[in-house]
C-alpha positions as CSV (number, residue, x, y, z in Angstrom):
1,X,152.7,-126.7,49.4
2,X,150.8,-123.9,49.8
3,X,148.3,-122.9,46.7
4,X,149.4,-118.8,45.6
5,X,145.5,-118.4,45.7
6,X,146.0,-117.9,49.1
7,X,148.4,-115.3,48.9
8,X,147.4,-111.5,48.5
9,X,149.5,-110.2,45.3
10,X,149.9,-106.2,44.9
11,X,150.1,-104.5,41.8
12,X,150.5,-101.3,43.4
13,X,151.2,-100.5,47.2
14,X,149.7,-98.0,49.7
15,X,152.2,-95.2,49.8
16,X,151.1,-94.2,53.2
17,X,151.7,-97.7,55.0
18,X,155.0,-97.8,56.6
19,X,156.7,-101.1,55.0
20,X,159.9,-102.9,55.7
21,X,160.8,-105.1,53.0
22,X,161.8,-108.8,54.3
23,X,164.4,-110.7,52.5
24,X,164.6,-114.5,52.4
25,X,167.7,-114.4,54.2
26,X,166.1,-112.8,57.3
27,X,163.3,-115.3,57.3
28,X,165.7,-118.3,57.0
29,X,168.0,-117.0,59.3
30,X,165.7,-116.3,62.0
31,X,164.0,-119.7,61.5
32,X,167.1,-121.3,62.0
33,X,167.5,-119.9,65.2
34,X,163.7,-120.5,66.1
35,X,162.5,-116.6,65.6
36,X,159.4,-115.6,63.8
37,X,161.1,-112.5,61.8
38,X,157.5,-111.0,60.9
39,X,156.5,-111.2,65.0
40,X,160.1,-109.9,65.9
41,X,159.3,-107.0,63.3
42,X,156.1,-106.2,65.0
43,X,157.4,-106.1,68.5
44,X,160.1,-103.6,67.5
45,X,157.6,-101.5,65.9
46,X,153.8,-102.0,65.2
47,X,153.2,-99.5,62.7
48,X,155.9,-101.3,60.2
49,X,154.0,-103.5,57.5
50,X,156.0,-106.4,56.0
51,X,156.8,-106.8,52.4
52,X,157.9,-109.4,50.2
53,X,158.2,-110.1,46.4
54,X,157.2,-112.9,44.5
55,X,160.8,-113.4,43.8
56,X,161.1,-114.1,47.4
57,X,158.4,-116.3,47.6
58,X,160.0,-118.1,44.3
59,X,163.3,-118.4,46.3
60,X,161.8,-119.8,49.4
61,X,160.1,-122.6,47.2
62,X,163.4,-123.5,45.1
63,X,165.2,-123.8,48.7
64,X,162.4,-125.8,50.2
65,X,162.6,-128.0,46.9
66,X,166.5,-128.6,47.5
67,X,166.3,-130.8,50.0
68,X,169.0,-128.7,51.4
69,X,170.4,-127.9,54.5
70,X,168.1,-125.2,54.5
71,X,164.4,-126.7,52.9
72,X,162.8,-127.3,56.4
73,X,163.6,-123.4,57.1
74,X,162.1,-122.7,53.8
75,X,159.3,-124.6,54.2
76,X,158.8,-123.0,57.6
77,X,158.9,-119.4,56.2
78,X,156.3,-120.5,53.5
79,X,153.8,-121.3,56.1
80,X,154.8,-118.1,58.2
81,X,154.2,-116.0,55.3
82,X,150.7,-117.5,54.9
83,X,150.3,-116.9,58.6
84,X,151.3,-113.6,58.6
85,X,149.7,-112.1,55.1
86,X,152.4,-109.4,54.0
87,X,152.0,-107.7,51.4
88,X,153.5,-109.5,47.9
89,X,154.5,-107.5,45.2
90,X,154.3,-109.2,42.3
91,X,157.4,-108.4,40.2
92,X,159.8,-110.3,37.5
93,X,162.8,-108.1,38.4
94,X,165.6,-110.1,40.0
95,X,165.1,-110.1,44.2
96,X,168.1,-108.0,45.2
97,X,168.2,-105.5,42.5
98,X,163.9,-105.1,43.4
99,X,164.7,-104.7,47.2
100,X,166.9,-101.9,46.4
101,X,164.7,-100.2,44.2
102,X,161.6,-100.5,45.9
103,X,163.0,-99.7,49.2
104,X,164.5,-96.3,47.9
105,X,161.2,-95.9,45.7
106,X,159.0,-96.1,48.9
107,X,161.5,-95.2,51.4
108,X,161.0,-98.2,53.7
109,X,163.7,-99.9,55.4
110,X,164.9,-103.6,54.9
111,X,165.2,-106.5,57.0
112,X,168.1,-108.9,55.6
113,X,171.0,-111.1,57.0
114,X,172.4,-110.6,53.4
115,X,175.9,-108.7,54.2
116,X,176.5,-108.1,50.6
117,X,173.1,-107.1,50.2
118,X,173.4,-104.7,53.6
119,X,176.2,-103.1,51.7
120,X,174.4,-102.0,48.7
121,X,171.5,-100.9,50.9
122,X,173.9,-98.7,53.3
123,X,175.4,-97.3,49.9
124,X,172.4,-96.0,48.9
125,X,171.1,-94.7,52.5
126,X,168.3,-97.0,53.4
127,X,167.4,-98.2,56.8
128,X,168.7,-102.0,57.3
129,X,167.8,-104.3,60.2
130,X,168.9,-108.0,60.4
131,X,167.9,-110.7,62.9
132,X,170.3,-111.5,65.6
133,X,171.1,-115.2,67.0
134,X,168.6,-113.9,70.0
135,X,165.9,-112.9,68.0
136,X,166.3,-109.2,68.4
137,X,165.7,-106.9,65.2
138,X,168.8,-104.6,64.8
């Protein structure tokens, strides 16, 4: 397990940055297809800075500890986060609700492979990316 002191938590974000919120589903889907979602986003647009929440870290930890089908991908996702060092918002809000409200507030895009979340985001006019099986960010 990676100690939480390794991560940089943000109480307030730099509003001049161009963020893309990266959801748990994209991290796990990407890794299940041998794709590093953070590198794929940078390849699409180097000016985008990935953003996740503590809730996403908690989801990855729960999945990793479940020993289910995706546990190894969740563990690899935690490793990728430590390597890429995205901004991590310290929030107590539910993950999907936080993604919708934060994307609206910051005017940023979201990378998710969660269909229900995609529908919610698109209904609010928020730009949504997904990771394809080939590793492309679309």
